[in-house]
MARFISE-478827 format. One record per residue: y, z, x of N, C-alpha, C in turn; residue number from 1. Coordinates in Angstrom, 1 decimal, m for minus. Layout:
% residues N
{rec {Y,Z,X},{Y,Z,X},{Y,Z,X},NUM}
...
% end
This chain:
% residues 244
{rec {16.8,9.4,m5.6},{18.0,8.9,m5.1},{17.9,8.6,m3.6},1}
{rec {18.6,7.5,m3.2},{18.5,7.1,m1.8},{19.2,8.2,m0.9},2}
{rec {18.7,8.4,0.2},{19.3,9.3,1.2},{19.7,8.4,2.4},3}
{rec {20.2,9.1,3.4},{20.5,8.3,4.6},{19.3,7.7,5.3},4}
{rec {19.3,6.5,5.6},{18.1,5.9,6.2},{17.7,6.6,7.5},5}
{rec {16.4,6.8,7.6},{15.9,7.3,8.9},{16.1,6.3,10.0},6}
{rec {16.2,6.8,11.2},{16.3,5.9,12.3},{15.1,5.0,12.5},7}
{rec {15.3,3.8,12.6},{14.3,2.8,12.6},{14.0,2.3,14.0},8}
{rec {12.8,2.5,14.5},{12.4,2.0,15.8},{12.3,0.4,15.6},9}
{rec {12.9,m0.3,16.5},{12.8,m1.7,16.4},{11.5,m2.3,17.0},10}
{rec {10.7,m3.0,16.2},{9.5,m3.6,16.7},{9.7,m4.5,17.9},11}
{rec {8.9,m4.4,18.9},{9.0,m5.2,20.1},{7.7,m5.8,20.4},12}
{rec {7.6,m7.1,20.3},{6.3,m7.7,20.6},{5.9,m7.6,22.0},13}
{rec {6.8,m7.3,22.9},{6.5,m7.1,24.3},{5.7,m5.9,24.6},14}
{rec {5.8,m4.9,23.7},{5.1,m3.6,23.9},{3.6,m3.8,23.9},15}
{rec {3.1,m4.7,23.1},{1.7,m4.9,23.0},{1.3,m6.3,23.4},16}
{rec {2.2,m6.9,24.2},{1.9,m8.3,24.6},{0.6,m8.5,25.4},17}
{rec {0.2,m7.4,26.1},{m1.0,m7.5,26.9},{m2.3,m7.6,26.0},18}
{rec {m2.1,m7.2,24.8},{m3.3,m7.2,23.9},{m3.7,m8.6,23.5},19}
{rec {m2.8,m9.6,23.6},{m3.1,m10.9,23.2},{m2.4,m11.9,24.1},20}
{rec {m3.1,m12.4,25.0},{m2.5,m13.4,25.9},{m2.4,m14.8,25.2},21}
{rec {m1.8,m15.7,25.9},{m1.6,m17.1,25.3},{m3.0,m17.7,25.0},22}
{rec {m3.9,m17.5,26.0},{m5.3,m18.1,25.8},{m6.0,m17.4,24.6},23}
{rec {m5.8,m16.1,24.5},{m6.5,m15.4,23.3},{m5.8,m15.9,22.0},24}
{rec {m4.5,m16.0,22.0},{m3.8,m16.5,20.8},{m4.3,m17.9,20.4},25}
{rec {m4.5,m18.8,21.3},{m5.0,m20.1,21.0},{m6.4,m20.1,20.5},26}
{rec {m7.2,m19.2,21.1},{m8.6,m19.1,20.6},{m8.6,m18.5,19.2},27}
{rec {m7.8,m17.5,19.0},{m7.7,m16.9,17.6},{m7.3,m17.9,16.6},28}
{rec {m6.3,m18.8,16.9},{m5.9,m19.8,15.9},{m7.1,m20.8,15.6},29}
{rec {m7.8,m21.2,16.6},{m9.0,m22.0,16.4},{m10.0,m21.4,15.5},30}
{rec {m10.3,m20.1,15.8},{m11.3,m19.4,15.0},{m10.8,m19.2,13.6},31}
{rec {m9.6,m19.0,13.3},{m9.1,m18.8,12.0},{m9.2,m20.1,11.2},32}
{rec {m9.0,m21.3,11.9},{m9.1,m22.6,11.2},{m10.6,m22.8,10.8},33}
{rec {m11.5,m22.3,11.6},{m12.9,m22.5,11.2},{m13.3,m21.5,10.1},34}
{rec {m12.7,m20.3,10.1},{m13.0,m19.3,9.1},{m12.6,m19.8,7.7},35}
{rec {m11.5,m20.5,7.7},{m10.9,m20.9,6.4},{m11.8,m21.9,5.6},36}
{rec {m12.7,m22.4,6.3},{m13.7,m23.4,5.7},{m14.8,m22.7,4.9},37}
{rec {m14.9,m21.4,5.2},{m16.0,m20.7,4.5},{m15.6,m19.4,3.8},38}
{rec {m14.5,m18.8,4.0},{m14.1,m17.6,3.3},{m12.6,m17.4,3.4},39}
{rec {m12.0,m16.5,2.6},{m10.6,m16.2,2.7},{m10.5,m14.6,2.6},40}
{rec {m9.8,m14.0,3.6},{m9.6,m12.6,3.5},{m8.1,m12.3,3.9},41}
{rec {m7.4,m11.7,3.1},{m6.0,m11.4,3.3},{m5.7,m9.9,3.4},42}
{rec {m5.0,m9.5,4.4},{m4.7,m8.1,4.6},{m3.3,m7.8,4.0},43}
{rec {m3.2,m6.8,3.2},{m1.9,m6.4,2.7},{m1.7,m5.0,3.3},44}
{rec {m0.6,m5.0,4.1},{m0.4,m3.8,4.9},{1.1,m3.5,5.0},45}
{rec {1.4,m2.5,5.8},{2.8,m2.0,6.0},{2.9,m0.5,6.0},46}
{rec {4.1,0.0,6.2},{4.3,1.4,6.3},{4.1,2.1,5.0},47}
{rec {3.9,3.4,5.0},{3.7,4.2,3.7},{4.9,3.9,2.8},48}
{rec {4.5,3.7,1.5},{5.5,3.5,0.5},{6.1,2.0,0.5},49}
{rec {5.3,1.1,0.9},{5.7,m0.3,1.0},{5.5,m1.1,m0.3},50}
{rec {4.6,m0.6,m1.1},{4.3,m1.3,m2.4},{3.1,m2.3,m2.3},51}
{rec {2.3,m2.2,m1.3},{1.2,m3.1,m1.1},{0.1,m2.9,m2.2},52}
{rec {m0.2,m1.6,m2.5},{m1.3,m1.4,m3.5},{m0.8,m1.9,m4.8},53}
{rec {0.4,m1.7,m5.2},{1.0,m2.2,m6.5},{0.9,m3.7,m6.5},54}
{rec {1.2,m4.4,m5.4},{1.2,m5.8,m5.3},{m0.2,m6.3,m5.5},55}
{rec {m1.2,m5.7,m4.9},{m2.6,m6.1,m5.0},{m3.1,m6.0,m6.4},56}
{rec {m2.8,m4.9,m7.1},{m3.2,m4.7,m8.4},{m2.6,m5.7,m9.4},57}
{rec {m1.3,m5.9,m9.2},{m0.6,m6.9,m10.1},{m1.2,m8.3,m9.9},58}
{rec {m1.4,m8.7,m8.6},{m1.9,m10.0,m8.4},{m3.3,m10.2,m9.0},59}
{rec {m4.2,m9.2,m8.8},{m5.5,m9.2,m9.4},{m5.4,m9.4,m10.9},60}
{rec {m4.5,m8.7,m11.6},{m4.4,m8.9,m13.0},{m3.9,m10.2,m13.4},61}
{rec {m3.1,m10.8,m12.5},{m2.5,m12.1,m12.8},{m3.5,m13.3,m12.7},62}
{rec {m4.3,m13.3,m11.6},{m5.2,m14.4,m11.5},{m6.7,m14.0,m11.6},63}
{rec {m7.0,m12.8,m12.0},{m8.3,m12.4,m12.5},{m9.4,m12.6,m11.4},64}
{rec {m10.4,m13.3,m11.8},{m11.6,m13.4,m11.0},{m11.6,m14.3,m9.8},65}
{rec {m10.4,m14.8,m9.5},{m10.3,m15.6,m8.2},{m10.2,m14.6,m7.0},66}
{rec {m9.9,m13.4,m7.2},{m9.7,m12.5,m6.1},{m10.5,m11.2,m6.4},67}
{rec {m10.8,m10.4,m5.4},{m11.4,m9.1,m5.5},{m10.6,m8.2,m4.5},68}
{rec {m10.4,m6.9,m4.9},{m9.6,m6.0,m4.1},{m10.6,m5.2,m3.3},69}
{rec {m10.2,m5.0,m2.0},{m10.9,m4.1,m1.1},{m10.0,m2.8,m1.0},70}
{rec {m10.4,m1.7,m1.6},{m9.5,m0.5,m1.7},{m9.2,0.1,m0.3},71}
{rec {m8.2,0.9,m0.2},{m7.8,1.5,1.0},{m8.8,2.6,1.4},72}
{rec {m9.4,2.5,2.6},{m10.5,3.4,2.9},{m10.0,4.8,3.2},73}
{rec {m8.8,4.9,3.8},{m8.2,6.3,4.1},{m8.1,7.1,2.8},74}
{rec {m7.6,6.4,1.7},{m7.4,7.1,0.5},{m8.7,7.6,m0.1},75}
{rec {m9.7,6.7,0.0},{m11.1,7.0,m0.5},{m11.6,8.2,0.2},76}
{rec {m11.5,8.3,1.5},{m12.0,9.3,2.3},{m11.3,10.7,2.1},77}
{rec {m10.0,10.6,2.2},{m9.2,11.9,2.1},{m9.2,12.4,0.7},78}
{rec {m9.2,11.6,m0.3},{m9.3,12.1,m1.7},{m10.6,12.6,m2.0},79}
{rec {m11.6,12.3,m1.2},{m13.0,12.8,m1.4},{m13.3,14.0,m0.6},80}
{rec {m12.3,14.6,0.1},{m12.5,15.8,0.8},{m12.7,15.7,2.3},81}
{rec {m12.6,14.5,2.8},{m12.7,14.3,4.3},{m11.6,15.1,5.0},82}
{rec {m12.0,15.9,6.0},{m11.0,16.7,6.7},{m9.9,15.9,7.3},83}
{rec {m8.7,16.5,7.2},{m7.5,15.9,7.7},{m6.7,16.9,8.6},84}
{rec {m6.4,16.4,9.8},{m5.8,17.3,10.8},{m4.9,16.5,11.7},85}
{rec {m3.9,17.3,12.2},{m3.0,16.7,13.2},{m3.5,16.9,14.6},86}
{rec {m4.6,17.7,14.8},{m5.1,17.9,16.1},{m5.6,16.6,16.6},87}
{rec {m5.1,16.2,17.8},{m5.3,14.8,18.3},{m6.8,14.3,18.3},88}
{rec {m7.7,15.1,18.8},{m9.1,14.6,18.8},{m9.7,14.5,17.4},89}
{rec {m9.3,15.4,16.5},{m9.8,15.4,15.1},{m9.2,14.2,14.4},90}
{rec {m7.9,13.9,14.6},{m7.2,12.8,14.0},{m7.8,11.5,14.5},91}
{rec {m8.2,11.4,15.8},{m8.8,10.2,16.3},{m10.2,10.0,15.7},92}
{rec {m10.9,11.1,15.5},{m12.2,10.9,14.9},{m12.1,10.5,13.4},93}
{rec {m11.1,10.9,12.7},{m10.8,10.5,11.4},{m10.5,9.0,11.3},94}
{rec {m9.7,8.5,12.3},{m9.4,7.1,12.3},{m10.6,6.2,12.6},95}
{rec {m11.5,6.7,13.4},{m12.7,6.0,13.6},{m13.5,5.9,12.3},96}
{rec {m13.6,7.0,11.6},{m14.3,7.0,10.3},{m13.7,6.0,9.3},97}
{rec {m12.4,6.0,9.3},{m11.6,5.1,8.4},{m11.9,3.6,8.8},98}
{rec {m11.9,3.4,10.1},{m12.2,2.0,10.6},{m13.5,1.5,10.1},99}
{rec {m14.6,2.3,10.3},{m15.9,1.9,9.9},{m16.1,1.7,8.4},100}
{rec {m15.4,2.6,7.6},{m15.5,2.5,6.1},{m14.8,1.3,5.7},101}
{rec {m13.6,1.0,6.3},{m12.9,m0.2,5.9},{m13.7,m1.5,6.2},102}
{rec {m14.3,m1.5,7.3},{m15.2,m2.7,7.7},{m16.3,m2.9,6.7},103}
{rec {m17.0,m1.8,6.3},{m18.1,m1.9,5.4},{m17.7,m2.2,4.0},104}
{rec {m16.5,m1.7,3.6},{m16.0,m2.0,2.3},{m15.8,m3.5,2.2},105}
{rec {m15.2,m4.1,3.2},{m14.9,m5.5,3.2},{m16.2,m6.3,3.2},106}
{rec {m17.3,m5.8,3.9},{m18.5,m6.5,3.9},{m19.2,m6.5,2.6},107}
{rec {m19.2,m5.3,1.9},{m19.8,m5.1,0.6},{m19.2,m6.1,m0.4},108}
{rec {m17.8,m6.1,m0.4},{m17.1,m7.0,m1.4},{m17.4,m8.5,m1.0},109}
{rec {m17.5,m8.8,0.2},{m17.9,m10.2,0.6},{m19.2,m10.6,0.1},110}
{rec {m20.2,m9.7,0.2},{m21.6,m10.0,m0.2},{m21.6,m10.0,m1.7},111}
{rec {m20.9,m9.2,m2.4},{m21.0,m9.1,m3.9},{m20.2,m10.3,m4.5},112}
{rec {m19.1,m10.7,m3.9},{m18.3,m11.8,m4.4},{m18.0,m12.9,m3.4},113}
{rec {m19.0,m13.6,m3.0},{m18.9,m14.6,m1.8},{m17.9,m15.7,m2.1},114}
{rec {m17.6,m16.0,m3.4},{m16.7,m17.1,m3.7},{m15.3,m16.7,m4.0},115}
{rec {m15.0,m15.4,m3.9},{m13.7,m14.9,m4.2},{m12.9,m14.6,m3.0},116}
{rec {m11.6,m14.6,m3.2},{m10.6,m14.3,m2.1},{m10.5,m12.8,m2.0},117}
{rec {m10.7,m12.2,m0.8},{m10.6,m10.8,m0.6},{m9.2,m10.4,m0.3},118}
{rec {m8.6,m9.4,m1.1},{m7.3,m8.8,m0.9},{m7.6,m7.4,m0.3},119}
{rec {m7.3,m7.2,0.9},{m7.6,m5.9,1.6},{m6.4,m5.0,1.6},120}
{rec {m6.6,m3.9,1.0},{m5.5,m2.9,1.0},{m5.6,m2.2,2.3},121}
{rec {m4.8,m2.7,3.3},{m4.8,m2.3,4.7},{m6.0,m3.1,5.4},122}
{rec {m6.1,m2.9,6.7},{m7.1,m3.6,7.5},{m7.5,m2.8,8.7},123}
{rec {m8.5,m3.3,9.4},{m9.0,m2.5,10.5},{m8.1,m2.4,11.7},124}
{rec {m7.0,m3.2,11.7},{m6.0,m3.0,12.7},{m5.2,m1.7,12.6},125}
{rec {m5.0,m1.3,11.3},{m4.1,m0.2,11.0},{m4.4,1.1,11.8},126}
{rec {m5.6,1.4,12.0},{m6.0,2.6,12.7},{m5.3,2.8,14.1},127}
{rec {m5.1,1.7,14.8},{m4.5,1.8,16.1},{m3.0,2.3,16.0},128}
{rec {m2.4,2.1,14.9},{m1.0,2.6,14.7},{m1.0,4.1,14.4},129}
{rec {m2.1,4.6,13.9},{m2.2,6.0,13.5},{m2.8,6.9,14.6},130}
{rec {m3.3,6.2,15.6},{m4.0,7.0,16.7},{m3.1,7.1,17.9},131}
{rec {m3.2,8.3,18.6},{m2.4,8.6,19.7},{m2.8,7.7,20.9},132}
{rec {m4.1,7.3,21.0},{m4.5,6.4,22.1},{m3.8,5.1,22.0},133}
{rec {m3.9,4.4,23.2},{m3.3,3.0,23.2},{m4.2,2.1,22.4},134}
{rec {m3.7,1.0,21.8},{m4.5,0.1,21.0},{m5.7,m0.4,21.8},135}
{rec {m5.6,m0.7,23.1},{m6.7,m1.2,23.9},{m7.8,m0.1,23.9},136}
{rec {m7.5,1.1,24.1},{m8.5,2.2,24.1},{m9.1,2.4,22.8},137}
{rec {m8.3,2.3,21.7},{m8.8,2.5,20.4},{m9.8,1.5,20.0},138}
{rec {m9.5,0.2,20.2},{m10.5,m0.8,19.9},{m11.7,m0.8,20.8},139}
{rec {m11.5,m0.5,22.1},{m12.6,m0.4,23.0},{m13.6,0.7,22.6},140}
{rec {m13.1,1.8,22.2},{m13.9,2.9,21.7},{m14.8,2.6,20.5},141}
{rec {m14.4,1.5,19.8},{m15.1,1.1,18.6},{m16.0,m0.1,18.9},142}
{rec {m16.1,m0.5,20.2},{m16.9,m1.6,20.6},{m16.4,m2.9,20.0},143}
{rec {m15.1,m3.1,20.0},{m14.5,m4.3,19.5},{m13.2,m4.6,20.3},144}
{rec {m12.4,m5.5,19.8},{m11.1,m5.8,20.5},{m10.1,m6.1,19.5},145}
{rec {m8.8,m6.1,19.9},{m7.7,m6.4,19.1},{m7.8,m7.8,18.5},146}
{rec {m8.2,m8.8,19.4},{m8.4,m10.2,18.9},{m9.4,m10.3,17.9},147}
{rec {m10.6,m9.7,18.1},{m11.7,m9.8,17.1},{m11.3,m9.2,15.8},148}
{rec {m10.5,m8.1,15.7},{m10.1,m7.5,14.5},{m9.1,m8.4,13.8},149}
{rec {m8.2,m9.0,14.5},{m7.2,m9.9,13.9},{m7.9,m11.1,13.2},150}
{rec {m9.0,m11.5,13.9},{m9.7,m12.7,13.4},{m10.4,m12.4,12.1},151}
{rec {m10.6,m11.2,11.7},{m11.2,m10.9,10.4},{m10.4,m11.3,9.3},152}
{rec {m9.1,m11.5,9.5},{m8.2,m11.8,8.4},{m7.5,m13.2,8.5},153}
{rec {m7.5,m13.9,7.4},{m6.9,m15.3,7.5},{m5.4,m15.2,7.3},154}
{rec {m4.9,m14.2,6.7},{m3.5,m14.0,6.6},{m3.1,m12.6,6.4},155}
{rec {m1.9,m12.3,6.7},{m1.3,m10.9,6.6},{0.0,m10.9,5.9},156}
{rec {0.1,m10.1,4.9},{1.4,m9.9,4.2},{1.8,m8.4,4.4},157}
{rec {2.9,m8.3,5.1},{3.4,m6.9,5.5},{4.5,m6.5,4.6},158}
{rec {4.3,m5.4,3.9},{5.3,m4.8,3.0},{6.0,m3.7,3.7},159}
{rec {7.3,m3.9,4.1},{8.1,m2.9,4.8},{8.3,m1.7,4.0},160}
{rec {8.2,m0.5,4.6},{8.3,0.7,3.9},{9.6,0.9,3.2},161}
{rec {9.7,1.6,2.1},{10.9,1.9,1.4},{11.7,2.9,2.2},162}
{rec {11.0,3.7,3.1},{11.6,4.7,4.0},{12.6,4.0,4.9},163}
{rec {12.4,2.8,5.2},{13.4,2.0,6.1},{14.8,2.0,5.5},164}
{rec {14.8,2.0,4.2},{16.1,2.0,3.5},{16.5,3.3,3.0},165}
{rec {15.8,4.4,3.4},{16.2,5.7,3.1},{15.7,6.2,1.7},166}
{rec {14.8,5.3,1.0},{14.3,5.7,m0.3},{13.1,6.6,m0.2},167}
{rec {12.9,7.4,m1.1},{11.8,8.3,m1.1},{10.5,7.6,m1.2},168}
{rec {9.4,8.0,m0.6},{8.1,7.4,m0.7},{7.2,8.4,m1.5},169}
{rec {7.7,9.4,m2.1},{6.9,10.3,m2.9},{6.6,9.7,m4.2},170}
{rec {5.5,10.3,m4.8},{5.2,9.9,m6.2},{4.3,8.7,m6.3},171}
{rec {3.9,8.1,m5.3},{3.0,7.0,m5.4},{1.6,7.4,m5.1},172}
{rec {1.2,7.4,m3.9},{m0.2,7.8,m3.5},{m0.2,9.3,m3.2},173}
{rec {m0.9,10.1,m4.0},{m0.9,11.6,m3.8},{m1.5,12.0,m2.5},174}
{rec {m2.2,11.2,m1.8},{m2.8,11.5,m0.5},{m1.8,11.4,0.6},175}
{rec {m0.7,10.6,0.4},{0.3,10.4,1.4},{1.0,11.7,1.7},176}
{rec {1.2,12.0,3.0},{1.8,13.2,3.5},{2.9,13.0,4.5},177}
{rec {3.3,11.8,4.8},{4.2,11.5,5.9},{5.7,11.8,5.4},178}
{rec {6.5,12.3,6.4},{7.9,12.4,6.1},{8.6,11.1,6.2},179}
{rec {9.8,11.0,5.8},{10.6,9.8,5.8},{10.6,9.2,7.2},180}
{rec {10.9,10.0,8.3},{10.9,9.5,9.6},{9.6,9.1,10.1},181}
{rec {8.5,9.8,9.8},{7.2,9.4,10.2},{6.8,8.1,9.5},182}
{rec {7.2,7.9,8.3},{6.9,6.6,7.6},{7.6,5.4,8.3},183}
{rec {8.8,5.6,8.7},{9.6,4.6,9.4},{8.9,4.3,10.8},184}
{rec {8.5,5.3,11.5},{7.8,5.1,12.8},{6.5,4.4,12.6},185}
{rec {5.7,4.8,11.6},{4.4,4.1,11.3},{4.7,2.6,10.9},186}
{rec {5.7,2.4,10.1},{6.0,1.0,9.7},{6.2,0.1,10.9},187}
{rec {7.0,0.7,11.9},{7.3,m0.1,13.1},{6.1,m0.3,14.0},188}
{rec {5.3,0.7,14.1},{4.0,0.6,14.9},{3.1,m0.4,14.3},189}
{rec {2.9,m0.4,13.0},{2.0,m1.3,12.3},{2.5,m2.7,12.4},190}
{rec {3.8,m2.9,12.3},{4.4,m4.2,12.4},{4.2,m4.8,13.8},191}
{rec {4.4,m4.0,14.8},{4.2,m4.4,16.2},{2.8,m5.0,16.5},192}
{rec {1.8,m4.4,15.8},{0.5,m4.8,15.9},{0.2,m6.1,15.1},193}
{rec {0.5,m6.0,13.8},{0.1,m7.1,12.9},{0.9,m8.4,13.2},194}
{rec {2.1,m8.3,13.7},{2.9,m9.5,13.9},{2.3,m10.5,14.9},195}
{rec {1.3,m10.1,15.6},{0.6,m11.0,16.5},{m0.3,m12.0,15.7},196}
{rec {m0.5,m11.7,14.5},{m1.4,m12.6,13.7},{m0.6,m13.9,13.5},197}
{rec {m1.3,m15.1,13.7},{m0.6,m16.4,13.5},{m0.1,m16.6,12.1},198}
{rec {m0.7,m16.0,11.1},{m0.3,m16.1,9.7},{0.3,m14.8,9.1},199}
{rec {1.4,m14.4,9.7},{2.0,m13.1,9.4},{3.2,m13.3,8.5},200}
{rec {3.3,m12.7,7.4},{4.4,m12.8,6.5},{5.0,m11.4,6.3},201}
{rec {6.3,m11.3,6.6},{7.0,m10.0,6.4},{7.8,m10.0,5.1},202}
{rec {7.5,m9.0,4.2},{8.3,m8.8,3.0},{9.2,m7.6,3.3},203}
{rec {10.5,m7.8,3.5},{11.4,m6.7,3.8},{11.7,m5.8,2.7},204}
{rec {12.1,m4.6,3.0},{12.5,m3.6,2.0},{13.7,m4.2,1.2},205}
{rec {13.7,m3.8,m0.1},{14.8,m4.2,m0.9},{15.1,m3.0,m1.8},206}
{rec {16.4,m2.8,m2.1},{16.8,m1.6,m3.0},{16.1,m1.8,m4.3},207}
{rec {15.9,m3.0,m4.7},{15.2,m3.3,m6.0},{13.7,m3.5,m5.7},208}
{rec {12.9,m2.5,m6.2},{11.4,m2.6,m6.0},{10.9,m3.9,m6.7},209}
{rec {11.5,m4.2,m7.9},{11.0,m5.3,m8.6},{11.2,m6.6,m7.8},210}
{rec {12.4,m6.8,m7.2},{12.6,m8.0,m6.4},{11.7,m8.1,m5.2},211}
{rec {11.4,m6.9,m4.6},{10.6,m6.9,m3.4},{9.1,m7.3,m3.8},212}
{rec {8.6,m6.7,m4.9},{7.3,m7.0,m5.3},{7.2,m8.5,m5.8},213}
{rec {8.2,m9.0,m6.4},{8.2,m10.4,m6.9},{8.1,m11.3,m5.7},214}
{rec {8.9,m11.0,m4.6},{8.8,m11.8,m3.4},{7.5,m11.8,m2.7},215}
{rec {6.9,m10.5,m2.7},{5.6,m10.4,m2.1},{4.5,m11.1,m2.9},216}
{rec {4.6,m11.1,m4.2},{3.6,m11.8,m5.0},{3.7,m13.3,m4.8},217}
{rec {5.0,m13.8,m4.7},{5.2,m15.2,m4.5},{4.6,m15.6,m3.1},218}
{rec {4.8,m14.8,m2.1},{4.2,m15.1,m0.8},{2.6,m15.1,m0.9},219}
{rec {2.1,m14.1,m1.6},{0.7,m14.0,m1.7},{0.1,m15.2,m2.5},220}
{rec {0.8,m15.6,m3.6},{0.4,m16.7,m4.4},{0.3,m18.0,m3.5},221}
{rec {1.4,m18.2,m2.7},{1.4,m19.4,m1.8},{0.2,m19.4,m0.8},222}
{rec {m0.1,m18.2,m0.3},{m1.2,m18.1,0.7},{m2.5,m18.3,0.0},223}
{rec {m2.7,m17.8,m1.1},{m4.0,m17.9,m1.9},{m4.2,m19.4,m2.2},224}
{rec {m3.1,m20.1,m2.7},{m3.2,m21.5,m3.1},{m3.5,m22.4,m1.9},225}
{rec {m2.9,m22.0,m0.8},{m3.1,m22.8,0.5},{m4.6,m22.7,0.9},226}
{rec {m5.1,m21.5,0.9},{m6.5,m21.3,1.3},{m7.5,m22.0,0.2},227}
{rec {m7.1,m21.9,m1.0},{m8.0,m22.5,m2.1},{m8.0,m24.0,m1.9},228}
{rec {m6.9,m24.6,m1.6},{m6.8,m26.0,m1.4},{m7.7,m26.4,m0.2},229}
{rec {m7.6,m25.6,0.9},{m8.5,m25.9,2.1},{m9.9,m25.8,1.7},230}
{rec {m10.3,m24.8,0.9},{m11.7,m24.6,0.6},{m12.2,m25.8,m0.3},231}
{rec {m11.3,m26.3,m1.2},{m11.7,m27.4,m2.1},{m11.9,m28.6,m1.3},232}
{rec {m11.0,m28.9,m0.3},{m11.2,m30.0,0.6},{m12.5,m30.0,1.3},233}
{rec {m12.8,m28.8,1.8},{m14.1,m28.7,2.6},{m15.3,m28.9,1.7},234}
{rec {m15.2,m28.4,0.4},{m16.3,m28.6,m0.5},{m16.5,m30.1,m0.9},235}
{rec {m15.4,m30.8,m1.1},{m15.4,m32.2,m1.4},{m16.0,m33.0,m0.2},236}
{rec {m15.6,m32.6,1.0},{m16.0,m33.2,2.2},{m17.6,m33.1,2.4},237}
{rec {m18.0,m31.9,2.1},{m19.5,m31.6,2.2},{m20.3,m32.4,1.2},238}
{rec {m19.7,m32.5,0.0},{m20.4,m33.2,m1.1},{m20.5,m34.7,m0.8},239}
{rec {m19.5,m35.2,m0.1},{m19.5,m36.7,0.2},{m20.3,m37.1,1.3},240}
{rec {m20.8,m36.1,2.1},{m21.7,m36.5,3.3},{m23.0,m37.0,2.8},241}
{rec {m23.5,m38.1,3.4},{m24.8,m38.7,3.0},{m25.9,m37.7,3.3},242}
{rec {m26.9,m37.7,2.4},{m28.0,m36.8,2.6},{m29.1,m37.6,3.5},243}
{rec {m29.7,m36.8,4.4},{m30.7,m37.5,5.2},{m32.1,m37.0,4.8},244}
% end
């Protein structure tokens, strides 16, 4: 049953504006245009209980071998016995491990299925929302940058947490341990980071989970078809070039 909605922090792009200047944003857009000629990687993210994992599985079943799923690294680690703690340094170390596993999972799937579209259940940006350190410090400690990690993904579909509407987030992922308020806070922090991506799509909470997932799947279908069309054009262009 729905309860009173938890207080929702309003995302503010100004909070993390220093992470991505106008020059960096322009460079990111150019890089993404180049990336689309050779691969497609879409991040499905959002606060706990948003429905992203369900959407990814349904979409895979719908279009089959055109896509491959990159599973959520945090769930893999914690369900396998990786230590979990609220102690700040231990939590930061866990997020570093999750970051590296996420990266390598994406690479493995890219190597195994080079012609498929990758649907990533979360992405390497997510760890900055779960870490007490500033995003700059988080990415710097991993020898990377906010811009570089955004550039890994050609598109982002953000599923707003059901907690925003006061709905329970229990019963989905057994590894999830956030309270309703924690889920709302994480949803806002994640959105503040991912909304910097030039191809960011927000799927808002809806009292009807069916309607929300249907909307998310429609957005995902549009994005996949757009990238597939770009890839087909590039393939045709290459084939028409005279051989020397």
